[in-house]
N, C-alpha and C positions, 0 to 999 in steps of 0.2 A: 594698533590703536587708530580710531577713526581720524581722518584728516580734517583740519579746520575748513569749514565751508566757505568758499570764496564768493564774491559778489556775482549774482546772476548776470549772464551775458546774453544780450538780445540783438539779433540781426534785423535791421530795418531795410526793406527793399522797396523802392518806389522810384519811378523815372522823374518825378517832380520834386524839386528841392523844397517847395513850400509844404508839401505833404510830409516830408521827412522831418522838417523843422517843427511842424505841428505835433507829430508823434513824440519827438524828442522833448518838447516843452511839457507835454502831458506826463511822460514817464520819468523825467529827470528827478522828480521829487522823491521817488522810491529807491534812489541809490542803485539803479541798475547800471551796468556797463553797456553802453549802446554803440553799435557799429552800423554805420549808414553806407549803403551802396545804391546806385541809380539804375541798375539793370540786373537781369537774371544772370548774364555772363559774369559780371563783377561778383555777384553773390557766390557763384560756383568757384571763382578764383579764391575768394576769401575762405570758403569752406574746405578747399583742398589743403590749405595751410593750417587752419584752425577749426577743428570740428567740435570743440567743447562749448556749444551754444545751448542755452536753456530754452530758447524759443526763437522762431522766425516770424516776423510780421511782413507780409508780402502783398503788393498790389497785384490784382488779377490782370488788368490790361496794361501791358508795357510793350513798347516797340521792340522789334526783334524777337525775343523769346518771352512769351507771356508767363503769367504766374503758374498755371497748371503744368506747362511744359518744363519750367524751371524746377518745380516740385518733383516731377517725374525723374529729371536728371539727378536731383539731390538724393532721392531715395534709392537710386541704383547703387550707391556706395553703402556698404554694410555699416561703416562707422557713423554714418549720418542718419540712419533710420530711426534713431531714438529721439531726434529733434522734432517737436511738434510745430506745425505750420498753421498760422491763422491768416486767412486771405482777407485783404481789404478790398471791398468792391462797392460800385455805385448801385443805386436802387434800380437803375434801368436794366440791369442784367437779369436774364431770365433763369428759369429753373434748370435749363439744359446746361448753362455754364457753371451753375452751382454744383450740379451733379458731376461735371468734369473735374471740378476742384476737389470734391470729396474722393473721387476715383483716383486722383493723382496723389492723395494722401493727406489732404487738409483735415484738420481736426475741428475747425470752426470758421465762421465768417463774421466780419464786422463791416457794417454798411456805412458808406459816406453820406452825409458828413459825419465824421467820427465824434461820438459823445465821450468826453474825457472820463467820466466816472465808469462808463461801461468798459472802455478800453483798459483802464487801470484794474478794474475788477477781474476781467477775464485773464489779463496778464498775470495777476497775482495768483489766480488759481493754478495756472500752469507752472509758475515759479515754485509754488508750494509742492506741486506734484513732482517737480524736478528735485527739490530738496529731499523729499521722502524717498524718491527712487534712489538717489545717491546714498542716503542713509541705509537703505536696504542692501545696496551693493556692498557698502563698507561692512555692514553686519555679516553679510554672506562671506566676505573675505576673512573677517575675523573668525567666524565659525569654522571656516575651512582651516585656518591656522590652528585653532584650538583642537579641531578634529585630528589634524596632522600631529600635533603635540601629544594628544592622547594615544594615537596609534604608536608613536615612538615610545611613550611611557609604558604602554601595555606590552610592547615588544621587549623593552628593556626589563620589565618586571618578569615576563615569562622566562627570559634568559637568566635573570637573577634567581628565580625559583628553581630552575634547572640546575644552576650552579650550587644552590643550597642543598638540593636533593643529592647531588653528586658528592658534595662535601660531607653530608650526613652519612652516606654510604661508606665513604672513606673513613669517617670517624668511627663508625661501627666496626669496620675491619681493624682499625688501629686498636680499638678497645679490646676486641677479641684477641688480637696479637699480644697486647700488653698483659691481659689476664693469663694467657698461655705462658708468656715469658715469666710472669710473677710466680706461677705455679712451678715452673722449671727451676727458678731461683730458690724458691722455698725447699724444693726437693734437694737441690744441690747443697743448700745450707745445712739441711738435716743430715744428709749423707756425709758431707765434709766434716761437720762437727762431730758426728758419731765416730767417724774414722780417726779423728784426732784424739779421741778418748784413750785408745789403747797405748800409743806411744807416750802419752802424757802420764798414764798410770805407771809405765815402766820407768820413766824418768824419776817420778816421785818415789817409787819403790827402791831404785838404786841409790837415790839420795838418802833415804832413811837407812839403808843398809850401810852406807859409808859412815853416816853419823853414829850409828850404834856400834860398829865394829872398829872404826879407825879414829874415833873422837880423841882418844888419848895420844894418838900419834900426830895429830894436826896442831899447827900453831894457831894463834888467834886469827890471823888473816885467812887461813884455810877454813876455819869454822864460820867466819863472816861470809865467805863466798858460798858455802853450803846453805847458810841461812837465807842469803839473797836468792839462791836457786829455788829454795822451798817457797819463798814468798812469790817469786815469779810464776812458779807452777800453780800456786793457789789462784793468782790473778788469771792465769790462762784457763784454769778450770771454771772459774766464774764466768769468763767470757764465752766459753763453749756452752755452758749451761744456758746463758742468756740467749745465745744464737739459736740453740735448740728450741727454747721457749718461743722465740720470735717466729721461727719457721713453722711451728705447730699450731699457731693461733688460727683457729677456723671456727666460726660460729654458724651453725645451721639451725633451722627451725626446730629440729628434734632436740637440740641441746638447750633450748630456752626453757627456763622455769620461772614461775612467779616467785620472786625472791625478796625478802625483807632486807633492805640495805642496812637497817639498824643492826640486825644480827650479823651481817657480813662484817661490819666495822668492829663489832664486839670481838669477833674471832681474830681479825687482823691485829687489834690492839693487844689481845691476849698473847698472841705469838710474838709481839714486839715488846713485851713487858719489860724485859731486861734493858733493852736499848733506851726505852722511854725513861726508866729510872736512872740509868747512867747519865742521860742528858738533863735529868730533872725537868722534863718537859711537861707542859700542861696541854691537854687536848680537849677542846670543847666541841661537843657534837649536838646539833639541833635535831629536830624530828626528820627522819628520812622516809622516803616513799617505798612502796613495794613495786618492783619492775620485772618485766619479762627479760631475763638475762641468762647468760651462762655463768652460774655461781662461782665456779673455780676461777674463771678469767677476771670477773669483777673483783674477787678477793685479791687476786694478783695485782690488779690495777690500783686499788687503794693501798696495798702494801708498798708498791713502788713510789707512789706519790707522797705518802706519809714518811717513808724512809728518806726520800729526797729532801723533804722539809727539815727532817732531823739532821741529815748529813750536812746540809748547807745552813745550819743555824749560826746565829751571830754569837760569838764567844763572850761578848760584853753583856748580853741579856739572856735570861732563861727562855728557852723556846716555848712559844705559845702557838698552837694550831687551832683554827676555827674551821669547822666543817658544817655547812648548812645547805638546805635545798629549797628551791622555789619553783613553782609551776609557771611556765611561760607559754603564751599563745601567740604565734606569729600573726601579723595582720593578714586578713584574707581579702580577696577581691570578688565581689558578686556572691554567687552561691557555691563557689568552689570550697570544698571542705579542706581544712588544714589540720595537721596533727599538732598536739601539744608536746612540749619538751620539758623534762625536768632538768633544771640547771643546778648542778652541785658544785659548790665552791670549796676549795681547800686553801685556806689563807694562812700564811705563816709570817713571822717577823724576822726572817733570816737575812742572809747577806744580800739576796736579790741579784739582779743583773741589769744591764742596759736593755731597754725595750727593743732595740734594733735586732737583738738576737732571739726574740720571742718565738719565731718560727723555726730558727736553726736548731734550737735545743731538742726538737723532736726528730731530728735527722739521725739516722743510724751512725753510731760511733762518734757523734759530735759532742765534744766536751769544751766547756768554757774555762775550766781550771785544769792545772797540771796534775798528774797522778800523785806527785809528792805532796800536794796541798790537800786534795780530797780523793779518796779511793773511788773506784768505779770503772765500769767497762764502756760507758757511753751508749748502752743499749736500753737501759731502763725506761727512759721517756719514749723511745721509739716503740717499745712494747706497749706502753700506755696508749699511744696514738693508734696503734693497730687494733688493740682491744676495743677502744671506743668506736673506731670506724667500722669494725666488724659488727658492732651493735647499731649501725646506721646513725651514729652520733658524731659529735665534734668536740675537740679539746683545744683549748687555747690558754695563753698565759699572759698575765699582766705583772710587771715587776718594776721596782725602783731600787737602785743600789743602796744597800745598808738599811732598807726599810721593809724588805720582804717581798714575797711573791704570792700571787693568787692564781691557782690553776682552776679553770672552769670546764667542767664536764657537762655536756648537754646530751641527754639520752631521751629517745622518744617514749612518750607515755603509753603509746599503743604500737607495739612492734609490727602488728599485722597491717598497719597503715603507713609504716615508716618508709621513707625513701632513702637513697644513698647520699642525699645532699641535706646538710643541716640548714635550718631556716635563717633568714637574715636577722631574726631576733636574737640569735646566739652567735653573732659575729665576733671576731677576735678582739675588736676594739671596745666591746661592751663589758661592763662590770655588773 
């Protein structure tokens, strides 16, 4: 930031006191700081200690060291070369002395007797030049500081960009590693689940054999244990089936078909007809779109979500499920093209849950209720999430305890333009 400009300082050099007083009286009206000396030697002594003078007014003829000689000595010092010198001279001096003065470094002459207006005018010109010179110096310093700051900023930005590039490379490596690990986990889950089928079948077979051959020889407690074993085997079979389903979910471009979601829902409800009648449930479906999807997986998606709403229905009221779809267009910036998303809501009036668990319910094996209260494996909603994400979509849930839950599925209207990230317009907090 520029410094506040101080009062101009002028050095008056003349061997006669009356001349010094005369110049002082003329210049004091302009608020200058005036320093008076009576010889060239004294002038040099002052300038050795204080070199920040705006101007020097110096008599040409002085005993000892005259004006031009003093000027020559002054300008030998680098720090003093910026100070302009105006010589004060009598009319009697010839051109030769004037030439010597200019050669010594003088910038101007004022002749005696001094005219006050002329002196003030010339001094004001050099004072203004001094001010502008200092402003230029300060601006130059400021520009140097700005330039230095820019250099630092550019250097830091280059370093930051390099770090970002390195982090992006590392991120890509981590993504590749994660995808590879996920494939290995899917393969492991498939193989493990498949291998579990055989011993489970044997357990169920031996259990049926014991029941059919030794039922009459077992007491009530023995029959109860066999019944519990059969139920546990059934639960294990369901879990294995769900894990196999989860591990085999894979959507490719070749598997996509233009599918009428209305027909998909009709098929799902037809398969669930007995459960719907048992629950005395009412399902209201609005007009659904046609989408490029994997029909079998989308059918499984709606089966799990409708089954979830029926399972967690409120015993105090008859279940009502509303299914509707709306077309959403995320906000775009500039000329960047954005994809549209179909938002499908499955809304029920069931028992609901605390909203803080809205993301946890999609975690594999995560259950908010005990097995004794509601049956299930804790895999169903994880399957739903994976199916939706394989279709480049997003699924979320909004719920209030004892008032019901709304599952929101957002699927791209154009799969050829879809990205792996759902738009902000379908965030988890929106309805």
